[in-house]
Each structure stands twice: as structure tokens, then as C-alpha cells.
TIVEX-604919 format. One record per residue: residue in one letter; x, z, y of N, C-alpha, C in turn. Coordinates in pm, whole numbers, padded with zeros to 5 digits, always signed. Each point is the difference from the previous one (the first is absolute). Layout:
// TIVEX-604919
AXZYXZYXZY...
// end
This chain:
// TIVEX-604919
M-00193+00555+02277-00048+00125-00059+00065+00020-00135A+00076+00103-00020+00068+00024-00127-00095+00068-00097T+00013-00040-00128-00078+00069-00101+00065+00132-00030A-00082+00105-00020+00054+00133-00025+00058+00007-00140P+00097+00087-00022+00057+00015-00134-00109+00034-00100L+00010-00057-00120-00099+00022-00103+00062+00085-00110T-00065+00111-00032+00053+00088-00102-00105+00030-00104L+00043+00043-00116-00090+00028-00111-00024+00150-00010D-00125+00040-00001-00037+00139-00012+00012+00042-00146S+00090+00093-00030+00028+00037-00138-00121+00063-00069E-00086+00069+00074-00113+00065-00061-00105-00099-00048A+00003-00120+00055-00101-00100-00035+00060-00116-00078S+00116+00021-00060+00074-00109-00062-00027-00014-00149M-00099+00072-00056-00029-00013-00142-00042-00143-00030A+00062-00060-00101-00022-00140-00030-00140-00024-00052R-00066-00100+00056-00130-00044-00048-00021-00143+00049P-00079-00079-00072-00026-00137+00043-00097-00003+00118P-00015-00115+00063-00094-00011+00113-00144+00022-00045H-00088+00028+00095-00141+00016-00030-00057-00132-00053K-00092+00009-00095-00056-00120-00064-00070-00092+00099L-00059+00058+00104-00068-00084+00099+00099-00091+00074L+00119+00052+00026+00103-00084+00062+00042-00112-00095T+00010+00032-00127+00037-00101-00100-00105-00109-00007L-00126+00037-00006-00109-00097-00010-00008-00089+00124A+00042+00052+00113-00006-00077+00124+00119-00093+00020E+00099+00009-00087+00123-00078+00018-00022-00151+00013P-00074-00066-00089-00013-00147+00009-00055-00048+00133G-00111+00061+00045-00060-00043+00125+00089+00025+00120R+00065+00114+00000+00088+00033+00113+00120-00095+00003A+00056-00029-00116+00116-00090-00004-00037-00140+00047L-00119-00047-00037-00042-00133+00044-00017-00005+00151S-00050+00109+00059-00015+00003+00146+00137+00000+00068E+00097+00067-00060+00135+00001+00057+00065-00138-00009L-00024-00070-00112+00052-00136-00013-00064-00091+00104A-00132+00015+00023-00068-00081+00100+00058+00026+00139A+00027+00127+00029+00058+00035+00130+00141-00057+00014F+00076+00005-00109+00137-00053+00000-00002-00150+00031M-00091-00073-00066-00006-00144+00021-00049-00033+00141A-00097+00078+00050-00052-00025+00135+00106+00026+00107L+00083+00101-00025+00102+00038+00098+00136-00066-00027R+00003-00088-00099+00128-00061-00040+00076-00063+00117P-00067-00075+00090+00074-00057+00114+00066+00108+00087L-00070+00113+00021+00057+00108+00081+00114+00069-00075L-00014+00015-00131+00105+00065-00078+00130-00081+00004G-00013-00127+00021+00119-00085+00012+00081+00029+00125Q-00057+00082+00092+00071+00037+00122+00071+00134-00013L-00002+00059-00119+00070+00127-00023+00151-00020+00014P+00078+00107+00012+00145-00014+00017+00063-00090-00104K+00088-00089+00045+00064-00095-00089+00115+00065-00076G+00029-00055-00116+00107+00052-00083+00132-00070+00024D+00103+00048-00066+00134-00056+00017+00039-00091-00116G-00096-00033-00085+00029-00091-00110+00046+00066-00128H+00006+00133-00004+00048+00062-00123-00105-00010-00111G+00044+00017-00123-00088-00016-00114-00094+00118-00017V-00125-00029-00038-00099+00104-00026-00065-00029-00136L+00021+00090-00094-00062-00011-00132-00131+00079+00003V-00109-00062-00042-00132+00065+00001-00049+00016-00143L-00025+00124-00040-00038+00032-00137-00147+00036-00009P-00073-00054-00098-00144+00026-00012-00030+00134-00065G-00126+00041+00009-00043+00124-00060-00030-00012-00148F-00037+00111-00060-00032+00007-00143-00114-00098-00031M+00020-00082-00102-00094-00100-00050-00013-00121+00094A+00073-00004+00108-00007-00111+00095+00119-00093-00017S-00005-00115+00066+00107-00099-00008+00040-00043+00141D+00087-00100+00009+00044-00050+00130-00115-00056+00084S-00109-00039-00065-00115-00053+00075-00051+00103+00101S+00005+00127-00037-00052+00105+00088+00085+00019+00125T+00126-00034-00008+00091+00021+00114+00023-00127+00081R-00066-00110-00039+00024-00127+00069-00035+00005+00148P-00114+00058+00041-00030+00005+00145+00107+00074+00080L+00047+00113-00053+00102+00077+00071+00131-00078+00005R+00038-00063-00110+00125-00077-00002-00007-00119+00095S-00117-00063+00008-00017-00112+00092+00020+00045+00145L-00058+00116+00034+00018+00053+00135+00147+00031+00028L+00066+00065-00094+00140+00036+00022+00088-00125+00008D-00034-00104-00074+00073-00127+00013-00013-00053+00143D-00123+00005+00053-00023-00051+00135+00072+00084+00106L+00022+00128-00033+00070+00088+00094+00152-00015-00008G+00046-00084-00092+00143-00030-00004+00079+00062-00112Y-00068+00057-00099+00070+00059-00113+00010-00099-00115R+00091+00025-00090+00012-00080-00121-00062+00082-00114T-00127-00025-00028-00070+00084-00096+00005-00058-00141A-00026+00088-00095-00006-00041-00141-00097+00092-00073G-00078-00058-00090-00078+00079-00093+00090+00032-00118W-00052+00079-00092+00089+00038-00110+00003-00103-00112G-00105-00085-00010-00001-00106-00100-00002+00048-00143L-00059+00117-00023+00001+00059-00134-00140+00018-00057G-00097-00074+00053-00135+00010-00051-00069+00126+00047R-00090+00050-00084-00075+00121+00036+00086+00124-00021N-00023+00097+00088+00074+00125-00005-00070+00094-00098V+00038-00012-00128-00067+00076-00105+00098+00093-00072R+00104-00059-00055+00095+00076-00080+00113+00057+00086V+00039+00122-00031+00116+00063+00063+00101+00026-00110D+00090-00095-00020+00102+00014-00104+00135-00043+00056N+00103+00015-00079+00135-00029+00048+00018-00147+00034I-00065-00088-00075+00011-00143+00029-00058-00031+00138R-00113+00062+00031-00063-00024+00129+00086+00056+00114I+00059+00116-00020+00085+00058+00104+00122-00088+00025E+00061-00049-00107+00116-00089+00015-00039-00129+00071A-00119-00050-00029-00046-00123+00066-00019+00024+00149M-00051+00117+00039-00016+00031+00142+00135+00017+00068Q+00096+00058-00070+00135+00010+00057+00058-00139+00024D-00029-00093-00092+00044-00139+00019-00065-00061+00124C-00130+00033+00023-00070-00050+00119+00071+00046+00127V+00036+00127+00004+00069+00055+00117+00135-00068+00019A+00076-00012-00109+00134-00060+00009-00008-00146+00043R-00100-00072-00053-00014-00142+00034-00037-00018+00147L-00095+00079+00049-00039-00012+00140+00113+00045+00091H+00076+00099-00043+00116+00046+00076+00101-00114+00015A+00023-00072-00108+00096-00111+00004-00053-00116+00084Q-00129-00029-00012-00059-00113+00072-00006+00025+00150S-00029+00124+00038-00016+00032+00142+00131+00040+00066G+00100+00033-00080+00131+00034+00053+00012+00139+00057G-00088+00088-00039+00006+00138+00050-00097+00090-00074K-00005+00125+00044-00090+00096-00064-00145-00043+00019V-00083+00034-00099-00141-00037+00003-00087+00123+00019S-00117-00021+00056-00101+00105+00006-00096-00021-00117I-00060+00108-00047-00097-00010-00109-00129+00066+00044V-00110-00075-00009-00133+00051+00028-00075+00005-00133G-00048+00118-00037-00070+00015-00127-00137+00059+00018W-00098-00062-00063-00139+00043+00008-00033+00084-00122S-00045+00122+00019-00040+00089-00110+00117+00020-00097L-00016-00035-00128+00110+00015-00096+00122-00080+00045G-00023-00111+00069+00112-00078+00053+00087+00080+00095G-00062+00095+00073+00076+00085+00090+00088+00099-00074V-00049+00047-00116+00083+00085-00085+00123-00078-00044F-00021-00124-00043+00113-00085-00040+00095-00022+00117A-00055-00025+00118+00084-00026+00117+00094+00116+00027R-00053+00122-00006+00081+00118+00026+00107+00018-00108E-00037-00021-00125+00096+00019-00108+00107-00108+00000L-00037-00123+00035+00099-00108+00012+00102+00033+00108A-00048+00057+00110+00092+00037+00109+00095+00110-00043K-00046+00088-00089+00088+00104-00052+00106-00059-00091M-00038-00101-00076+00093-00063-00095+00094-00100+00068M-00046-00061+00113+00077-00106+00065+00007+00022+00151P+00048+00116+00044+00000+00029+00145+00085-00097+00082D+00100-00062-00061+00085-00094+00073-00070-00133+00025H-00114-00022-00069-00074-00124+00015-00125+00016+00084V-00042+00125+00026-00131+00024+00063+00017+00059+00140R-00075-00054+00091+00007+00038+00141-00112+00096+00040F-00120-00021-00055-00117+00077+00041-00104-00004-00112V-00076+00108-00014-00107+00006-00100-00130+00041+00068I-00107-00072-00031-00134+00035+00048-00093+00004-00120S-00069+00111-00019-00097+00010-00109-00140+00010+00059L-00097-00059-00071-00138-00003+00047-00089+00071-00101G-00046+00119+00033-00088+00074-00089+00061+00025-00136S+00128+00026-00005+00071+00012-00127-00003+00142-00056P-00018+00014-00132+00002+00133-00063+00142+00050-00017I+00058+00052+00106+00140+00039-00001+00020+00146-00040S-00102+00057-00062+00010+00134-00056+00028-00012-00149D+00070+00096-00058+00025-00001-00144-00124+00040-00080D-00104+00045+00068-00125+00039-00065-00098-00117+00006R-00028-00064-00113-00088-00117-00003-00146+00036+00020N-00032+00127+00005-00139+00039+00021-00049-00033+00140H+00088-00046+00088-00040-00043+00133-00076-00134-00004T+00011-00074-00110-00062-00131-00007-00103-00009-00112N-00110-00070+00029-00100-00020-00104+00036-00114-00095A+00118-00059+00018+00050-00102-00092+00092+00060-00106R+00011+00133-00002+00095+00065-00092-00027-00035-00147K-00125+00011-00043-00031-00024-00141+00033-00142-00042L-00035-00097+00086+00030-00139-00033+00150-00024-00001F+00069+00056+00100+00146-00016+00005+00065+00056-00127E-00040+00120-00042+00061+00062-00117-00042-00069-00129Y-00120-00059-00003-00042-00077-00117+00090-00122-00019L+00038-00063+00110+00081-00122-00005+00150+00028-00009N+00042+00115+00051+00144+00027+00010+00046+00128-00070G-00095+00080-00048+00036+00129-00058+00022+00102+00110K+00004+00126-00039+00020+00106+00098+00143+00004+00052E+00092-00059-00075+00141-00003+00041+00054-00140-00019P-00020-00090+00098+00049-00137-00010+00152-00005-00023E+00047-00113-00048+00142-00017-00032+00095+00045+00109P-00023-00037+00127+00096+00042+00103+00014+00152+00009M-00109+00072-00020+00006+00147+00003+00081+00052-00118Q-00015-00063-00114+00078+00042-00117+00149-00020+00023G+00034-00095+00087+00140-00026+00032+00050+00077+00121G-00081+00092+00053+00044+00083+00111-00038-00051+00138K-00078-00109+00008-00043-00054+00128-00144+00042+00027F-00044-00016+00125-00138+00028+00040-00039+00147-00027L+00095+00091+00014-00026+00140-00029-00020+00083+00126Q+00034-00053+00115-00019+00071+00127-00063-00095+00101L-00124-00038-00026-00066-00099+00084-00016+00048+00143G-00014+00129+00019-00020+00053+00135+00126-00001+00085K+00115-00016-00062+00125-00004+00074+00018-00137+00064A+00018-00003+00130+00013-00127+00071+00133-00067-00032P+00004-00132+00002+00127-00071-00021+00093+00019+00120P+00128-00032-00016+00097+00022+00108+00001-00111+00105V-00118-00052+00032-00015-00102+00104-00125+00038+00080P-00017-00052+00122-00122+00029+00076-00124-00032-00083T-00095+00092-00002-00115-00013-00089-00128+00043+00070T-00100-00087-00005-00129+00026+00061-00109-00002-00106S-00083+00103-00003-00118+00002-00086-00123-00018+00088I-00075-00109-00025-00124-00025+00072-00114+00042-00092L-00087+00088+00048-00105+00054-00085-00130+00016+00076T-00109+00019-00074-00131+00016+00059-00075+00115-00066K-00066+00079+00078-00076+00113-00055-00127-00045-00070T-00038-00127+00015-00117-00052-00069+00040-00093-00114D+00118+00024-00057+00047-00075-00116-00089+00035-00119G-00053-00102-00068-00087+00023-00114+00067-00014-00134V+00131-00021-00002+00074-00015-00127+00108+00107-00014V+00080+00019+00104+00105+00102+00000-00034+00102+00108H-00015+00125-00039-00029+00102+00100+00112+00003+00103W-00039+00008+00126+00099-00011+00107+00112+00102-00011R-00028+00118-00057+00106+00100-00013+00112-00049-00090G-00034-00085-00095+00102-00053-00090+00088-00105+00062S-00033-00043+00124+00079-00102+00069+00083+00057+00114V-00010+00130+00022+00072+00064+00111+00146+00022-00037Q+00089-00039+00088+00141+00034-00015+00020+00143+00049A+00014+00092-00093+00012+00141+00037+00131+00029+00072D+00101-00084-00023+00130+00022+00062+00013-00080+00129E-00112-00014+00071+00001-00075+00126+00103+00059+00096G+00078-00085+00059+00108+00041+00088+00117-00094-00021G+00097+00004+00087+00109-00095-00014-00052-00140+00022E+00010-00085-00102-00050-00137+00009-00115-00025-00096T-00084+00101-00018-00122-00016-00079-00119+00039+00086E-00115-00063-00025-00119+00028+00080-00126-00036-00077N-00111+00056+00045-00132-00035-00050-00080-00059+00116I-00073-00108-00027-00088-00059+00100-00141-00002-00057L-00091+00065+00069-00139+00007-00044-00080-00113+00064V-00083-00067-00081-00083-00110+00050-00143+00018-00050H-00092-00075+00062-00137-00008-00050-00006-00122-00092A-00019+00022-00129+00002-00111-00094-00053+00044-00136S-00025-00098-00086-00026+00025-00140+00131-00021-00075H+00004+00037-00127+00121-00023-00079+00019-00150-00026C-00108-00064-00046+00010-00142-00037+00010-00092+00121G-00019+00055+00120+00012-00081+00120+00127+00023+00079L+00086+00090-00049+00119+00034+00077+00088-00121+00031G+00014-00091-00094+00088-00114+00020-00055-00107+00091V-00130+00013+00037-00061-00098+00091-00070+00070+00116N+00043+00120+00030-00059+00076+00109+00078-00028+00128P-00067-00041+00109+00072-00033+00123+00087+00114+00054L-00048+00125-00010+00082+00112+00047+00126+00016-00084V-00014-00018-00130+00116+00009-00088+00099-00112+00034A-00052-00120+00024+00087-00111+00038+00076+00032+00128Y-00069+00062+00096+00066+00041+00126+00115+00095-00029A-00026+00100-00085+00103+00100-00030+00117-00062-00076I-00030-00087-00096+00107-00064-00077+00087-00086+00091A-00063-00079+00086+00077-00086+00091+00087+00082+00094D-00054+00111+00048+00076+00088+00089+00121+00058-00071R-00018+00044-00123+00108+00063-00076+00109-00102-00037L-00041-00118-00046+00098-00099-00044+00079-00059+00116A-00056+00002+00120+00065-00061+00116+00115+00083+00055Q+00017+00121-00049+00110+00084+00047+00134-00059-00041D+00096+00010+00089+00135-00045-00034+00057+00089-00110E+00075-00059-00089+00060+00077-00108+00088+00112+00057G-00019+00120-00052+00077+00114+00047-00053+00062+00128Q-00115-00049+00051-00055+00051+00125-00142+00056-00021W-00019+00072-00109-00133+00049-00035-00050+00103+00101K-00128-00014+00034-00068+00099+00084-00139+00024-00058P-00056+00119+00018-00134+00028-00052-00104-00095+00058F-00105-00023-00077-00106-00091+00042-00073+00055+00123E-00029-00089+00093-00077+00035+00120-00088-00117+00038A-00130+00014-00025-00094-00105+00039-00006-00005+00152R-00006-00121+00054+00004-00016+00146-00129-00065+00051G-00029+00028+00125-00114-00062+00065-00131+00036-00068L-00090-00097-00007-00131+00022-00061+00011+00034-00148A+00106-00049-00064+00018+00027-00143+00012+00149-00028S+00050+00076+00097+00017+00144-00020-00134+00070-00022L-00108-00060+00048-00132+00060-00016-00056-00019-00140A+00058-00093-00075-00053-00035-00132+00063+00078-00114F+00112+00066+00027+00070+00074-00105-00035+00148+00005P-00044+00059-00110-00029+00144-00002+00128+00080+00028T-00016+00113+00062+00115+00087+00028-00026+00139-00055G+00103+00081+00000-00013+00138-00044+00065+00024-00135K-00020+00120-00050+00063+00039-00126-00082-00045-00120L+00067-00020-00110-00066-00029-00125-00030+00133-00069H-00123+00040-00007-00037+00126-00063-00135-00014-00069
// end
């Protein structure tokens, strides 16, 4: 069963953060998703195997590599060569941090002997997309999870904290980078999002330029549980298992097709 194309309704695209009730429900929902991930871990190990290419996994705002460890462990078992970013908590967005992430990509590229995929959770997905724009010869695929890929920060309720820590115009923006977040990188790119996201409004995660080798995949999840959600793991494994240069739109198969929402994003 193929998922229907997802599009953004322009009349309803005014930027606003998620409803407060969704935000308040985030911790409990994320814990239930983690419990489901751990319970289904043996079955998730049967997902499509990888070809051994490198996968860099970037954490969300205020998070560290600890948050991505379950996903990286699964991808390791599926045959990928994964790496965390090793840069502590994702707090500051400055030129030093961007250069350090570029070093991460270059190092994993050299270690794995080929192009790497980048999976980024929330703010990590913004970084993943921008790294692919800066280093397209090193990047094979980009997957973002609930990432605020709109230039309007009003889509997220973390805007005030982000700007308190980084200013309204972080260093990379002052240097001409991170100015067109909505523009997809020149590599296959998947945005995985949920309409019940309590941190980033789902409209802010939609790739408006869907087409070519870009797509949106809608899932049932919380924001804080995206990296440990079994459905998200299914989608990530499916996307990463594609042969390089052989990209095809996502299509959930069998019983899994019943678990993915379909239709337009409006």
C-alpha cells in the first residue's frame, strides 16, 4: 500500500507552536514509545539489512548522544557503521560547532570508504540537511525526525530558549549559512513527522518542495519519542536500505501499511 503524496495547505500554514496539551503529554508518550521499542527490539532486528555504509546520527536540541543510542544500536545490528556526533549536548549553534560536525562527516566518510547517510532528530535534522548542502560529495541520504525545517521559528515552542542561548541570528546565519532551511539538500531527503508533535508544529517539518528525491512520511508519535518509535525505526531502515542512486518513494508493505497515516497534510 503506497502512502499518498503529502502536501502543505497554504491557507493553514501560519506559523504557530503545538498545542500546550500536546507539549504536556510529551514525557509520558515518549516513555511509552521507548517501552514499545524495547519490547519489539527482537522483531526490529529483522528489518531490511544495510550495506555497511556509514550513518551519522545527530541529537536534538538540548540532547546528547545518549538519546540516539537505542537507534544507533539497532542500525549497527542491521549492518550499518553508525556514529554519534561526540560533541556533548546540542545547545550552541556557532561556527566551531558546524566545523566540528563537518569533521564528523569527513571522518566517517573516510572510515567507511564511501558516502554517509545522516539521520537528525529535531534540530539535529536541520544540521543534517545543512551539512548535506555544504558537503554533497560526502553525503548519500538525509533523514530528519520532527525537524523545524522552516525559516520561521514560531513553529516551535523552543524558540525563546533557542534564541536566549544562540541569539536571533546565530553565527552561521551571519556568515550566510542556514538561511534557506526549507530548501532541500541536493541528495535524497526524507522528513519524518507527526501531527501530534508537542515541540515542533508538524507544519514546520513539512518539505514543501516534495518531489524528485524528497518526501514526507507521516507517523503516529510524540516529538521526544521519534528516535525510539518502532514505526519510525521501520521507515528509517527502509530508507537506508536503498541502493545508492536507486531512490524510490517510501511504501509501507504488508501489515505495516495499516500503521502509517495516509493522505494530504492540511
